[in-house]
Every structure is written in C-alpha cells, then in structure tokens.
PDB file of N, CA, C, O and CB in Angstrom:
ATOM      1  N   MET A   1     157.919 207.464 309.702  1.00  0.00           N
ATOM      2  CA  MET A   1     158.079 205.950 308.745  1.00  0.00           C
ATOM      3  C   MET A   1     158.047 206.035 311.625  1.00  0.00           C
ATOM      4  O   MET A   1     158.796 206.799 312.234  1.00  0.00           O
ATOM      5  CB  MET A   1     160.682 205.295 306.664  1.00  0.00           C
ATOM      6  N   ASP A   2     157.635 205.640 311.923  1.00  0.00           N
ATOM      7  CA  ASP A   2     158.015 205.900 313.454  1.00  0.00           C
ATOM      8  C   ASP A   2     158.561 204.749 313.495  1.00  0.00           C
ATOM      9  O   ASP A   2     158.181 203.800 312.808  1.00  0.00           O
ATOM     10  CB  ASP A   2     156.902 206.193 314.640  1.00  0.00           C
ATOM     11  N   THR A   3     159.874 204.704 314.618  1.00  0.00           N
ATOM     12  CA  THR A   3     160.679 203.948 315.144  1.00  0.00           C
ATOM     13  C   THR A   3     160.733 203.131 316.129  1.00  0.00           C
ATOM     14  O   THR A   3     161.575 202.249 316.298  1.00  0.00           O
ATOM     15  CB  THR A   3     161.291 204.407 315.269  1.00  0.00           C
ATOM     16  N   GLY A   4     159.636 203.462 316.959  1.00  0.00           N
ATOM     17  CA  GLY A   4     159.737 203.651 318.699  1.00  0.00           C
ATOM     18  C   GLY A   4     160.046 204.197 318.938  1.00  0.00           C
ATOM     19  O   GLY A   4     159.453 204.826 319.814  1.00  0.00           O
ATOM     20  N   ASP A   5     161.558 204.737 318.409  1.00  0.00           N
ATOM     21  CA  ASP A   5     162.962 205.951 319.019  1.00  0.00           C
ATOM     22  C   ASP A   5     162.085 207.151 320.666  1.00  0.00           C
ATOM     23  O   ASP A   5     161.488 208.213 320.492  1.00  0.00           O
ATOM     24  CB  ASP A   5     163.496 207.651 316.873  1.00  0.00           C
ATOM     25  N   ARG A   6     162.289 206.589 321.784  1.00  0.00           N
ATOM     26  CA  ARG A   6     161.772 208.184 322.610  1.00  0.00           C
ATOM     27  C   ARG A   6     163.014 209.984 321.781  1.00  0.00           C
ATOM     28  O   ARG A   6     164.179 210.372 321.688  1.00  0.00           O
ATOM     29  CB  ARG A   6     162.445 207.768 325.223  1.00  0.00           C
ATOM     30  N   LEU A   7     161.918 210.294 321.512  1.00  0.00           N
ATOM     31  CA  LEU A   7     162.437 211.919 321.449  1.00  0.00           C
ATOM     32  C   LEU A   7     163.459 212.641 322.661  1.00  0.00           C
ATOM     33  O   LEU A   7     162.649 212.724 323.584  1.00  0.00           O
ATOM     34  CB  LEU A   7     161.005 212.856 321.505  1.00  0.00           C
ATOM     35  N   LEU A   8     164.615 213.146 323.138  1.00  0.00           N
ATOM     36  CA  LEU A   8     164.886 214.010 323.550  1.00  0.00           C
ATOM     37  C   LEU A   8     164.824 215.915 323.490  1.00  0.00           C
ATOM     38  O   LEU A   8     164.940 216.555 322.445  1.00  0.00           O
ATOM     39  CB  LEU A   8     165.560 213.476 323.486  1.00  0.00           C
ATOM     40  N   THR A   9     164.706 216.267 324.286  1.00  0.00           N
ATOM     41  CA  THR A   9     164.330 217.987 324.447  1.00  0.00           C
ATOM     42  C   THR A   9     166.977 217.756 323.978  1.00  0.00           C
ATOM     43  O   THR A   9     167.915 216.959 324.021  1.00  0.00           O
ATOM     44  CB  THR A   9     163.133 218.941 327.396  1.00  0.00           C
ATOM     45  N   PRO A  10     166.617 219.120 323.654  1.00  0.00           N
ATOM     46  CA  PRO A  10     168.542 219.960 324.227  1.00  0.00           C
ATOM     47  C   PRO A  10     168.644 219.404 325.421  1.00  0.00           C
ATOM     48  O   PRO A  10     169.157 218.347 325.790  1.00  0.00           O
ATOM     49  CB  PRO A  10     168.810 222.043 324.581  1.00  0.00           C
ATOM     50  N   GLY A  11     167.929 220.496 326.140  1.00  0.00           N
ATOM     51  CA  GLY A  11     168.172 220.173 327.150  1.00  0.00           C
ATOM     52  C   GLY A  11     168.798 218.648 328.434  1.00  0.00           C
ATOM     53  O   GLY A  11     169.673 218.425 329.271  1.00  0.00           O
ATOM     54  N   GLU A  12     167.359 217.852 327.640  1.00  0.00           N
ATOM     55  CA  GLU A  12     167.896 215.729 328.328  1.00  0.00           C
ATOM     56  C   GLU A  12     169.386 215.625 327.496  1.00  0.00           C
ATOM     57  O   GLU A  12     170.215 214.900 328.046  1.00  0.00           O
ATOM     58  CB  GLU A  12     166.326 213.721 327.359  1.00  0.00           C
ATOM     59  N   VAL A  13     169.842 216.349 326.095  1.00  0.00           N
ATOM     60  CA  VAL A  13     170.566 215.643 325.279  1.00  0.00           C
ATOM     61  C   VAL A  13     172.089 215.995 326.373  1.00  0.00           C
ATOM     62  O   VAL A  13     173.087 215.403 326.785  1.00  0.00           O
ATOM     63  CB  VAL A  13     170.435 216.238 323.449  1.00  0.00           C
ATOM     64  N   ALA A  14     171.686 216.831 326.427  1.00  0.00           N
ATOM     65  CA  ALA A  14     173.054 218.523 327.833  1.00  0.00           C
ATOM     66  C   ALA A  14     173.205 217.899 328.742  1.00  0.00           C
ATOM     67  O   ALA A  14     174.350 217.521 328.992  1.00  0.00           O
ATOM     68  CB  ALA A  14     172.342 220.423 328.788  1.00  0.00           C
ATOM     69  N   ALA A  15     172.059 217.515 329.653  1.00  0.00           N
ATOM     70  CA  ALA A  15     172.595 215.814 331.401  1.00  0.00           C
ATOM     71  C   ALA A  15     173.239 215.368 331.144  1.00  0.00           C
ATOM     72  O   ALA A  15     174.307 215.292 331.752  1.00  0.00           O
ATOM     73  CB  ALA A  15     171.843 214.354 332.034  1.00  0.00           C
ATOM     74  N   LEU A  16     172.747 214.340 329.211  1.00  0.00           N
ATOM     75  CA  LEU A  16     173.490 213.383 329.404  1.00  0.00           C
ATOM     76  C   LEU A  16     175.116 213.432 329.472  1.00  0.00           C
ATOM     77  O   LEU A  16     175.974 212.732 330.008  1.00  0.00           O
ATOM     78  CB  LEU A  16     173.077 212.660 328.550  1.00  0.00           C
ATOM     79  N   PHE A  17     175.116 214.877 328.477  1.00  0.00           N
ATOM     80  CA  PHE A  17     176.845 214.935 327.469  1.00  0.00           C
ATOM     81  C   PHE A  17     177.584 217.048 327.973  1.00  0.00           C
ATOM     82  O   PHE A  17     178.363 217.866 327.484  1.00  0.00           O
ATOM     83  CB  PHE A  17     176.170 214.769 324.520  1.00  0.00           C
ATOM     84  N   ARG A  18     176.275 216.899 329.686  1.00  0.00           N
ATOM     85  CA  ARG A  18     176.764 217.390 330.591  1.00  0.00           C
ATOM     86  C   ARG A  18     178.394 218.954 330.195  1.00  0.00           C
ATOM     87  O   ARG A  18     179.503 219.302 330.599  1.00  0.00           O
ATOM     88  CB  ARG A  18     177.098 215.849 331.339  1.00  0.00           C
ATOM     89  N   VAL A  19     177.169 219.354 329.014  1.00  0.00           N
ATOM     90  CA  VAL A  19     177.307 220.403 328.167  1.00  0.00           C
ATOM     91  C   VAL A  19     175.359 221.436 328.426  1.00  0.00           C
ATOM     92  O   VAL A  19     174.292 221.200 328.991  1.00  0.00           O
ATOM     93  CB  VAL A  19     177.770 219.499 326.272  1.00  0.00           C
ATOM     94  N   ASP A  20     175.903 222.432 327.675  1.00  0.00           N
ATOM     95  CA  ASP A  20     174.154 223.483 327.996  1.00  0.00           C
ATOM     96  C   ASP A  20     173.705 222.740 326.912  1.00  0.00           C
ATOM     97  O   ASP A  20     174.498 221.936 326.423  1.00  0.00           O
ATOM     98  CB  ASP A  20     173.928 225.670 327.732  1.00  0.00           C
ATOM     99  N   PRO A  21     172.508 222.855 326.403  1.00  0.00           N
ATOM    100  CA  PRO A  21     171.674 223.011 325.743  1.00  0.00           C
ATOM    101  C   PRO A  21     171.675 224.158 324.547  1.00  0.00           C
ATOM    102  O   PRO A  21     170.833 224.496 323.714  1.00  0.00           O
ATOM    103  CB  PRO A  21     170.868 223.061 326.573  1.00  0.00           C
ATOM    104  N   LYS A  22     172.308 224.363 324.692  1.00  0.00           N
ATOM    105  CA  LYS A  22     172.708 225.928 324.206  1.00  0.00           C
ATOM    106  C   LYS A  22     173.710 225.101 322.487  1.00  0.00           C
ATOM    107  O   LYS A  22     173.699 225.292 321.271  1.00  0.00           O
ATOM    108  CB  LYS A  22     174.195 227.147 325.966  1.00  0.00           C
ATOM    109  N   THR A  23     174.426 224.181 323.488  1.00  0.00           N
ATOM    110  CA  THR A  23     175.722 223.444 323.038  1.00  0.00           C
ATOM    111  C   THR A  23     174.756 222.605 321.572  1.00  0.00           C
ATOM    112  O   THR A  23     174.680 222.884 320.375  1.00  0.00           O
ATOM    113  CB  THR A  23     176.571 222.119 324.625  1.00  0.00           C
ATOM    114  N   VAL A  24     174.349 221.875 322.142  1.00  0.00           N
ATOM    115  CA  VAL A  24     173.656 220.890 321.439  1.00  0.00           C
ATOM    116  C   VAL A  24     172.734 221.450 320.858  1.00  0.00           C
ATOM    117  O   VAL A  24     172.309 220.855 319.868  1.00  0.00           O
ATOM    118  CB  VAL A  24     173.197 219.885 322.110  1.00  0.00           C
ATOM    119  N   THR A  25     172.287 222.352 321.109  1.00  0.00           N
ATOM    120  CA  THR A  25     171.615 223.209 319.801  1.00  0.00           C
ATOM    121  C   THR A  25     172.587 223.028 318.298  1.00  0.00           C
ATOM    122  O   THR A  25     172.501 222.542 317.170  1.00  0.00           O
ATOM    123  CB  THR A  25     171.596 225.124 320.286  1.00  0.00           C
ATOM    124  N   ARG A  26     173.748 223.957 319.375  1.00  0.00           N
ATOM    125  CA  ARG A  26     175.021 224.285 318.009  1.00  0.00           C
ATOM    126  C   ARG A  26     175.397 223.150 316.833  1.00  0.00           C
ATOM    127  O   ARG A  26     175.424 223.173 315.602  1.00  0.00           O
ATOM    128  CB  ARG A  26     176.670 224.511 318.782  1.00  0.00           C
ATOM    129  N   TRP A  27     175.729 221.934 318.076  1.00  0.00           N
ATOM    130  CA  TRP A  27     176.624 220.255 317.390  1.00  0.00           C
ATOM    131  C   TRP A  27     175.501 220.490 316.994  1.00  0.00           C
ATOM    132  O   TRP A  27     175.791 221.278 316.094  1.00  0.00           O
ATOM    133  CB  TRP A  27     177.258 218.520 318.190  1.00  0.00           C
ATOM    134  N   ALA A  28     173.425 220.345 316.949  1.00  0.00           N
ATOM    135  CA  ALA A  28     171.994 220.463 315.766  1.00  0.00           C
ATOM    136  C   ALA A  28     172.813 220.771 314.706  1.00  0.00           C
ATOM    137  O   ALA A  28     173.335 219.892 314.019  1.00  0.00           O
ATOM    138  CB  ALA A  28     170.599 221.812 315.980  1.00  0.00           C
ATOM    139  N   ALA A  29     172.983 222.057 314.500  1.00  0.00           N
ATOM    140  CA  ALA A  29     172.711 223.280 313.304  1.00  0.00           C
ATOM    141  C   ALA A  29     174.177 222.907 312.568  1.00  0.00           C
ATOM    142  O   ALA A  29     174.329 223.544 311.525  1.00  0.00           O
ATOM    143  CB  ALA A  29     172.549 225.317 314.008  1.00  0.00           C
ATOM    144  N   ALA A  30     175.085 222.167 312.840  1.00  0.00           N
ATOM    145  CA  ALA A  30     176.016 221.717 312.046  1.00  0.00           C
ATOM    146  C   ALA A  30     175.970 220.962 311.994  1.00  0.00           C
ATOM    147  O   ALA A  30     177.108 220.548 311.770  1.00  0.00           O
ATOM    148  CB  ALA A  30     176.906 221.821 312.046  1.00  0.00           C
ATOM    149  N   GLY A  31     175.010 219.857 312.067  1.00  0.00           N
ATOM    150  CA  GLY A  31     175.170 218.708 311.227  1.00  0.00           C
ATOM    151  C   GLY A  31     176.093 217.565 312.399  1.00  0.00           C
ATOM    152  O   GLY A  31     176.460 216.452 312.021  1.00  0.00           O
ATOM    153  N   ARG A  32     176.310 217.997 313.572  1.00  0.00           N
ATOM    154  CA  ARG A  32     177.023 217.074 314.338  1.00  0.00           C
ATOM    155  C   ARG A  32     176.521 215.467 315.072  1.00  0.00           C
ATOM    156  O   ARG A  32     177.029 214.362 315.265  1.00  0.00           O
ATOM    157  CB  ARG A  32     177.377 217.947 315.313  1.00  0.00           C
ATOM    158  N   ILE A  33     175.037 216.256 315.345  1.00  0.00           N
ATOM    159  CA  ILE A  33     173.969 215.737 315.409  1.00  0.00           C
ATOM    160  C   ILE A  33     172.462 215.425 314.976  1.00  0.00           C
ATOM    161  O   ILE A  33     171.430 216.097 314.972  1.00  0.00           O
ATOM    162  CB  ILE A  33     174.035 215.936 315.943  1.00  0.00           C
ATOM    163  N   GLY A  34     172.655 214.640 314.760  1.00  0.00           N
ATOM    164  CA  GLY A  34     170.239 214.720 313.713  1.00  0.00           C
ATOM    165  C   GLY A  34     169.796 214.708 314.721  1.00  0.00           C
ATOM    166  O   GLY A  34     169.901 213.896 315.640  1.00  0.00           O
ATOM    167  N   SER A  35     168.763 216.465 314.536  1.00  0.00           N
ATOM    168  CA  SER A  35     167.989 216.287 315.169  1.00  0.00           C
ATOM    169  C   SER A  35     166.148 216.204 314.544  1.00  0.00           C
ATOM    170  O   SER A  35     165.878 216.240 313.343  1.00  0.00           O
ATOM    171  CB  SER A  35     168.449 217.191 316.019  1.00  0.00           C
ATOM    172  N   ILE A  36     165.605 216.146 315.110  1.00  0.00           N
ATOM    173  CA  ILE A  36     164.031 216.308 314.691  1.00  0.00           C
ATOM    174  C   ILE A  36     163.859 217.663 314.572  1.00  0.00           C
ATOM    175  O   ILE A  36     164.763 218.426 314.914  1.00  0.00           O
ATOM    176  CB  ILE A  36     162.909 215.733 315.744  1.00  0.00           C
ATOM    177  N   ARG A  37     162.394 218.229 313.952  1.00  0.00           N
ATOM    178  CA  ARG A  37     161.539 219.747 314.264  1.00  0.00           C
ATOM    179  C   ARG A  37     160.821 219.117 314.343  1.00  0.00           C
ATOM    180  O   ARG A  37     160.764 218.149 313.585  1.00  0.00           O
ATOM    181  CB  ARG A  37     161.257 221.042 313.449  1.00  0.00           C
ATOM    182  N   THR A  38     159.742 219.377 315.470  1.00  0.00           N
ATOM    183  CA  THR A  38     158.076 219.671 315.934  1.00  0.00           C
ATOM    184  C   THR A  38     157.655 220.554 314.724  1.00  0.00           C
ATOM    185  O   THR A  38     158.066 221.207 313.765  1.00  0.00           O
ATOM    186  CB  THR A  38     157.804 220.650 317.637  1.00  0.00           C
ATOM    187  N   PRO A  39     156.683 220.183 315.337  1.00  0.00           N
ATOM    188  CA  PRO A  39     155.930 220.732 314.440  1.00  0.00           C
ATOM    189  C   PRO A  39     155.769 222.929 314.466  1.00  0.00           C
ATOM    190  O   PRO A  39     155.510 223.751 313.586  1.00  0.00           O
ATOM    191  CB  PRO A  39     154.434 219.761 314.828  1.00  0.00           C
ATOM    192  N   GLY A  40     156.150 223.060 316.219  1.00  0.00           N
ATOM    193  CA  GLY A  40     156.706 224.212 317.017  1.00  0.00           C
ATOM    194  C   GLY A  40     157.487 224.133 316.781  1.00  0.00           C
ATOM    195  O   GLY A  40     156.609 223.802 317.578  1.00  0.00           O
ATOM    196  N   GLY A  41     158.958 224.000 316.316  1.00  0.00           N
ATOM    197  CA  GLY A  41     159.400 224.330 315.886  1.00  0.00           C
ATOM    198  C   GLY A  41     160.786 223.885 316.865  1.00  0.00           C
ATOM    199  O   GLY A  41     161.927 224.344 316.911  1.00  0.00           O
ATOM    200  N   HIS A  42     160.384 223.231 317.302  1.00  0.00           N
ATOM    201  CA  HIS A  42     161.621 223.108 318.767  1.00  0.00           C
ATOM    202  C   HIS A  42     162.197 221.137 318.055  1.00  0.00           C
ATOM    203  O   HIS A  42     161.617 220.168 317.567  1.00  0.00           O
ATOM    204  CB  HIS A  42     160.279 223.099 321.362  1.00  0.00           C
ATOM    205  N   ARG A  43     163.463 221.473 318.394  1.00  0.00           N
ATOM    206  CA  ARG A  43     164.215 220.367 318.020  1.00  0.00           C
ATOM    207  C   ARG A  43     164.153 219.095 318.820  1.00  0.00           C
ATOM    208  O   ARG A  43     163.654 219.223 319.938  1.00  0.00           O
ATOM    209  CB  ARG A  43     165.468 220.765 317.973  1.00  0.00           C
ATOM    210  N   ARG A  44     164.544 217.934 318.488  1.00  0.00           N
ATOM    211  CA  ARG A  44     164.306 216.812 319.199  1.00  0.00           C
ATOM    212  C   ARG A  44     165.437 215.798 318.653  1.00  0.00           C
ATOM    213  O   ARG A  44     165.887 215.958 317.518  1.00  0.00           O
ATOM    214  CB  ARG A  44     162.782 216.330 319.018  1.00  0.00           C
ATOM    215  N   PHE A  45     165.868 214.796 319.450  1.00  0.00           N
ATOM    216  CA  PHE A  45     167.095 214.153 319.574  1.00  0.00           C
ATOM    217  C   PHE A  45     166.118 212.615 319.538  1.00  0.00           C
ATOM    218  O   PHE A  45     165.168 212.151 320.168  1.00  0.00           O
ATOM    219  CB  PHE A  45     168.196 214.664 321.130  1.00  0.00           C
ATOM    220  N   ARG A  46     166.980 212.207 318.436  1.00  0.00           N
ATOM    221  CA  ARG A  46     166.801 210.183 318.820  1.00  0.00           C
ATOM    222  C   ARG A  46     167.571 209.801 319.350  1.00  0.00           C
ATOM    223  O   ARG A  46     168.720 209.653 318.932  1.00  0.00           O
ATOM    224  CB  ARG A  46     166.824 209.012 317.803  1.00  0.00           C
ATOM    225  N   GLU A  47     166.972 209.410 320.916  1.00  0.00           N
ATOM    226  CA  GLU A  47     167.019 208.784 321.965  1.00  0.00           C
ATOM    227  C   GLU A  47     168.395 207.438 321.593  1.00  0.00           C
ATOM    228  O   GLU A  47     169.317 207.365 322.404  1.00  0.00           O
ATOM    229  CB  GLU A  47     165.343 208.305 322.298  1.00  0.00           C
ATOM    230  N   SER A  48     168.393 206.606 320.526  1.00  0.00           N
ATOM    231  CA  SER A  48     168.995 205.367 319.679  1.00  0.00           C
ATOM    232  C   SER A  48     170.378 206.126 319.879  1.00  0.00           C
ATOM    233  O   SER A  48     171.329 205.700 320.535  1.00  0.00           O
ATOM    234  CB  SER A  48     168.358 205.007 317.825  1.00  0.00           C
ATOM    235  N   GLU A  49     170.301 207.538 319.069  1.00  0.00           N
ATOM    236  CA  GLU A  49     171.194 207.393 318.344  1.00  0.00           C
ATOM    237  C   GLU A  49     172.149 209.243 319.269  1.00  0.00           C
ATOM    238  O   GLU A  49     172.950 210.108 318.916  1.00  0.00           O
ATOM    239  CB  GLU A  49     170.480 207.197 316.389  1.00  0.00           C
ATOM    240  N   VAL A  50     171.617 209.015 320.077  1.00  0.00           N
ATOM    241  CA  VAL A  50     172.567 209.797 320.904  1.00  0.00           C
ATOM    242  C   VAL A  50     173.229 208.685 322.196  1.00  0.00           C
ATOM    243  O   VAL A  50     174.218 209.206 322.711  1.00  0.00           O
ATOM    244  CB  VAL A  50     171.624 211.238 321.593  1.00  0.00           C
ATOM    245  N   LYS A  51     172.971 207.631 322.657  1.00  0.00           N
ATOM    246  CA  LYS A  51     172.748 206.939 322.952  1.00  0.00           C
ATOM    247  C   LYS A  51     173.853 206.612 322.405  1.00  0.00           C
ATOM    248  O   LYS A  51     174.717 206.665 323.281  1.00  0.00           O
ATOM    249  CB  LYS A  51     171.747 206.604 322.926  1.00  0.00           C
ATOM    250  N   GLU A  52     174.405 206.222 321.171  1.00  0.00           N
ATOM    251  CA  GLU A  52     175.134 205.588 320.382  1.00  0.00           C
ATOM    252  C   GLU A  52     176.380 206.588 320.612  1.00  0.00           C
ATOM    253  O   GLU A  52     177.436 206.327 321.188  1.00  0.00           O
ATOM    254  CB  GLU A  52     174.500 205.356 318.924  1.00  0.00           C
ATOM    255  N   LEU A  53     175.915 208.001 319.911  1.00  0.00           N
ATOM    256  CA  LEU A  53     177.483 208.801 320.484  1.00  0.00           C
ATOM    257  C   LEU A  53     177.991 209.382 322.368  1.00  0.00           C
ATOM    258  O   LEU A  53     178.897 210.104 322.784  1.00  0.00           O
ATOM    259  CB  LEU A  53     177.414 210.494 319.497  1.00  0.00           C
ATOM    260  N   LEU A  54     176.754 208.535 323.128  1.00  0.00           N
ATOM    261  CA  LEU A  54     177.916 208.341 324.324  1.00  0.00           C
ATOM    262  C   LEU A  54     178.570 207.268 323.629  1.00  0.00           C
ATOM    263  O   LEU A  54     179.542 207.596 322.948  1.00  0.00           O
ATOM    264  CB  LEU A  54     177.396 207.885 326.032  1.00  0.00           C
ATOM    265  N   GLY A  55     178.347 206.433 323.646  1.00  0.00           N
ATOM    266  CA  GLY A  55     178.822 205.331 323.571  1.00  0.00           C
ATOM    267  C   GLY A  55     180.218 204.473 322.273  1.00  0.00           C
ATOM    268  O   GLY A  55     180.830 203.415 322.128  1.00  0.00           O
ATOM    269  N   SER A  56     180.090 205.634 321.723  1.00  0.00           N
ATOM    270  CA  SER A  56     181.555 206.239 319.908  1.00  0.00           C
ATOM    271  C   SER A  56     182.220 207.246 321.319  1.00  0.00           C
ATOM    272  O   SER A  56     183.377 207.335 321.730  1.00  0.00           O
ATOM    273  CB  SER A  56     180.466 207.946 317.488  1.00  0.00           C
ATOM    274  N   GLU A  57     181.373 207.686 321.640  1.00  0.00           N
ATOM    275  CA  GLU A  57     183.227 207.676 322.264  1.00  0.00           C
ATOM    276  C   GLU A  57     183.952 208.250 323.477  1.00  0.00           C
ATOM    277  O   GLU A  57     184.664 209.229 323.699  1.00  0.00           O
ATOM    278  CB  GLU A  57     184.102 208.408 321.338  1.00  0.00           C
ATOM    279  N   GLY A  58     183.174 206.606 324.573  1.00  0.00           N
ATOM    280  CA  GLY A  58     183.487 205.007 325.754  1.00  0.00           C
ATOM    281  C   GLY A  58     182.737 206.613 326.386  1.00  0.00           C
ATOM    282  O   GLY A  58     183.668 207.286 326.828  1.00  0.00           O
ATOM    283  N   LEU A  59     181.700 207.192 326.505  1.00  0.00           N
ATOM    284  CA  LEU A  59     181.444 208.020 327.571  1.00  0.00           C
ATOM    285  C   LEU A  59     180.522 207.018 328.352  1.00  0.00           C
ATOM    286  O   LEU A  59     180.579 205.811 328.114  1.00  0.00           O
ATOM    287  CB  LEU A  59     180.799 209.488 327.160  1.00  0.00           C
ATOM    288  N   HIS A  60     179.786 207.475 329.163  1.00  0.00           N
ATOM    289  CA  HIS A  60     178.522 205.985 329.534  1.00  0.00           C
ATOM    290  C   HIS A  60     177.691 207.702 330.341  1.00  0.00           C
ATOM    291  O   HIS A  60     178.223 208.809 330.264  1.00  0.00           O
ATOM    292  CB  HIS A  60     179.325 203.795 331.294  1.00  0.00           C
ATOM    293  N   GLU A  61     176.226 207.378 331.096  1.00  0.00           N
ATOM    294  CA  GLU A  61     175.326 208.135 331.109  1.00  0.00           C
ATOM    295  C   GLU A  61     176.478 208.222 333.393  1.00  0.00           C
ATOM    296  O   GLU A  61     176.291 209.133 334.199  1.00  0.00           O
ATOM    297  CB  GLU A  61     173.184 207.311 330.436  1.00  0.00           C
ATOM    298  N   GLU A  62     177.248 207.229 333.584  1.00  0.00           N
ATOM    299  CA  GLU A  62     177.474 207.553 334.958  1.00  0.00           C
ATOM    300  C   GLU A  62     178.820 208.566 334.737  1.00  0.00           C
ATOM    301  O   GLU A  62     179.366 209.272 335.586  1.00  0.00           O
ATOM    302  CB  GLU A  62     177.728 206.081 335.978  1.00  0.00           C
ATOM    303  N   GLN A  63     179.140 208.407 333.411  1.00  0.00           N
ATOM    304  CA  GLN A  63     180.535 209.339 333.751  1.00  0.00           C
ATOM    305  C   GLN A  63     180.169 210.640 333.527  1.00  0.00           C
ATOM    306  O   GLN A  63     179.200 210.940 332.830  1.00  0.00           O
ATOM    307  CB  GLN A  63     181.904 209.055 332.809  1.00  0.00           C
ATOM    308  N   PRO A  64     181.138 211.716 334.268  1.00  0.00           N
ATOM    309  CA  PRO A  64     181.151 213.126 334.327  1.00  0.00           C
ATOM    310  C   PRO A  64     182.505 212.894 332.529  1.00  0.00           C
ATOM    311  O   PRO A  64     183.379 212.029 332.465  1.00  0.00           O
ATOM    312  CB  PRO A  64     181.894 213.991 336.447  1.00  0.00           C
ATOM    313  N   VAL A  65     182.164 214.076 331.262  1.00  0.00           N
ATOM    314  CA  VAL A  65     182.561 214.753 331.150  1.00  0.00           C
ATOM    315  C   VAL A  65     183.466 214.942 330.737  1.00  0.00           C
ATOM    316  O   VAL A  65     183.147 214.461 329.650  1.00  0.00           O
ATOM    317  CB  VAL A  65     182.447 215.000 331.622  1.00  0.00           C
ATOM    318  N   ALA A  66     185.055 215.434 330.490  1.00  0.00           N
ATOM    319  CA  ALA A  66     186.029 216.736 331.390  1.00  0.00           C
ATOM    320  C   ALA A  66     185.392 217.644 330.052  1.00  0.00           C
ATOM    321  O   ALA A  66     185.522 217.192 328.914  1.00  0.00           O
ATOM    322  CB  ALA A  66     188.419 216.559 331.626  1.00  0.00           C
ATOM    323  N   ALA A  67     184.794 218.776 330.263  1.00  0.00           N
ATOM    324  CA  ALA A  67     184.926 219.962 329.032  1.00  0.00           C
ATOM    325  C   ALA A  67     185.902 221.029 329.488  1.00  0.00           C
ATOM    326  O   ALA A  67     185.873 221.719 330.507  1.00  0.00           O
ATOM    327  CB  ALA A  67     183.392 220.794 328.678  1.00  0.00           C
ATOM    328  N   THR A  68     186.976 220.992 328.257  1.00  0.00           N
ATOM    329  CA  THR A  68     187.653 221.849 327.388  1.00  0.00           C
ATOM    330  C   THR A  68     187.631 223.534 328.249  1.00  0.00           C
ATOM    331  O   THR A  68     187.087 224.585 327.911  1.00  0.00           O
ATOM    332  CB  THR A  68     186.766 221.752 325.754  1.00  0.00           C
ATOM    333  N   PRO A  69     188.131 223.327 328.964  1.00  0.00           N
ATOM    334  CA  PRO A  69     188.646 225.222 329.327  1.00  0.00           C
ATOM    335  C   PRO A  69     188.238 226.275 328.374  1.00  0.00           C
ATOM    336  O   PRO A  69     188.853 227.194 328.915  1.00  0.00           O
ATOM    337  CB  PRO A  69     190.435 225.530 329.281  1.00  0.00           C
ATOM    338  N   PRO A  70     187.678 226.814 327.390  1.00  0.00           N
ATOM    339  CA  PRO A  70     187.770 228.170 326.955  1.00  0.00           C
ATOM    340  C   PRO A  70     189.443 228.655 326.507  1.00  0.00           C
ATOM    341  O   PRO A  70     190.393 228.472 327.269  1.00  0.00           O
ATOM    342  CB  PRO A  70     187.149 229.079 328.247  1.00  0.00           C
ATOM    343  N   PRO A  71     189.530 229.092 325.572  1.00  0.00           N
ATOM    344  CA  PRO A  71     191.353 229.683 325.569  1.00  0.00           C
ATOM    345  C   PRO A  71     191.078 231.105 326.461  1.00  0.00           C
ATOM    346  O   PRO A  71     189.998 231.614 326.758  1.00  0.00           O
ATOM    347  CB  PRO A  71     192.228 230.197 323.480  1.00  0.00           C
ATOM    348  N   THR A  72     192.262 231.492 326.732  1.00  0.00           N
ATOM    349  CA  THR A  72     192.837 232.240 327.910  1.00  0.00           C
ATOM    350  C   THR A  72     192.529 233.635 326.419  1.00  0.00           C
ATOM    351  O   THR A  72     192.934 233.480 325.267  1.00  0.00           O
ATOM    352  CB  THR A  72     194.937 231.623 328.784  1.00  0.00           C
ATOM    353  N   GLN A  73     192.021 234.432 326.746  1.00  0.00           N
ATOM    354  CA  GLN A  73     191.737 236.174 326.328  1.00  0.00           C
ATOM    355  C   GLN A  73     193.185 236.553 326.882  1.00  0.00           C
ATOM    356  O   GLN A  73     193.405 236.120 328.013  1.00  0.00           O
ATOM    357  CB  GLN A  73     190.138 237.220 327.324  1.00  0.00           C
ATOM    358  N   HIS A  74     194.399 237.421 326.173  1.00  0.00           N
ATOM    359  CA  HIS A  74     195.617 237.772 326.886  1.00  0.00           C
ATOM    360  C   HIS A  74     194.290 239.457 326.280  1.00  0.00           C
ATOM    361  O   HIS A  74     193.513 239.630 325.342  1.00  0.00           O
ATOM    362  CB  HIS A  74     197.850 237.183 326.152  1.00  0.00           C
ATOM    363  N   ARG A  75     194.666 240.155 327.295  1.00  0.00           N
ATOM    364  CA  ARG A  75     193.641 242.006 327.290  1.00  0.00           C
ATOM    365  C   ARG A  75     195.375 242.781 327.666  1.00  0.00           C
ATOM    366  O   ARG A  75     196.254 242.439 328.457  1.00  0.00           O
ATOM    367  CB  ARG A  75     191.714 242.418 329.416  1.00  0.00           C
ATOM    368  N   PRO A  76     195.285 243.863 326.730  1.00  0.00           N
ATOM    369  CA  PRO A  76     196.662 244.824 326.901  1.00  0.00           C
ATOM    370  C   PRO A  76     195.641 245.508 328.148  1.00  0.00           C
ATOM    371  O   PRO A  76     194.419 245.655 328.174  1.00  0.00           O
ATOM    372  CB  PRO A  76     197.366 246.101 325.204  1.00  0.00           C
ATOM    373  N   PRO A  77     196.718 245.855 329.161  1.00  0.00           N
ATOM    374  CA  PRO A  77     196.305 246.093 331.057  1.00  0.00           C
ATOM    375  C   PRO A  77     195.427 247.924 329.463  1.00  0.00           C
ATOM    376  O   PRO A  77     195.686 248.467 328.388  1.00  0.00           O
ATOM    377  CB  PRO A  77     198.788 246.591 333.316  1.00  0.00           C
ATOM    378  N   GLN A  78     194.356 247.935 330.689  1.00  0.00           N
ATOM    379  CA  GLN A  78     194.083 249.530 330.376  1.00  0.00           C
ATOM    380  C   GLN A  78     194.278 250.713 331.659  1.00  0.00           C
ATOM    381  O   GLN A  78     194.105 250.630 332.875  1.00  0.00           O
ATOM    382  CB  GLN A  78     192.414 249.628 329.874  1.00  0.00           C
ATOM    383  N   HIS A  79     194.718 251.818 330.772  1.00  0.00           N
ATOM    384  CA  HIS A  79     195.857 252.093 331.580  1.00  0.00           C
ATOM    385  C   HIS A  79     194.353 254.198 332.096  1.00  0.00           C
ATOM    386  O   HIS A  79     194.751 255.066 332.873  1.00  0.00           O
ATOM    387  CB  HIS A  79     198.225 252.162 330.121  1.00  0.00           C
TER     388      HIS A  79
END
C-alpha cells in the first residue's frame, strides 16, 4: 500500500527532534515511533507520522527541543 508519504532516515528524524540518530532507533525498537525496514534492513520513518508526533508534543521544527540532562552519577572518591 503506497500512501505517497515521504520516508525519512533516522538522521532526518533526529534532526527534527534534535536528538541523536541512535535515540530515534531506540524509540523505534521500543515502539514509540513506527518504522519501516528497507530491503537492506535500514529503518525509515513516515514523514506524516513524524510530523504528527512533533505536533502532538507541541513542537515545531523551528523550536529547539529541551533535552533532559542525564542523571548525575555519584562515585565514591578514589584513593
């Protein structure tokens, strides 16, 4: 079934959400975003679904996405 929807690479999706492409791949593996596999095994994402997710998050391409900083790890002092 061809919807005529443009397919985006993980890098293109990552640029829209301002995250690393590996994050987009993890989202797809976790089912947070739908993906299609090419015959070569690469992931592609439907542009309409990506735009819908951007809109549902109240995000727009022109606005930066605030990244949540990683939790601070406390390590015992080394002697």
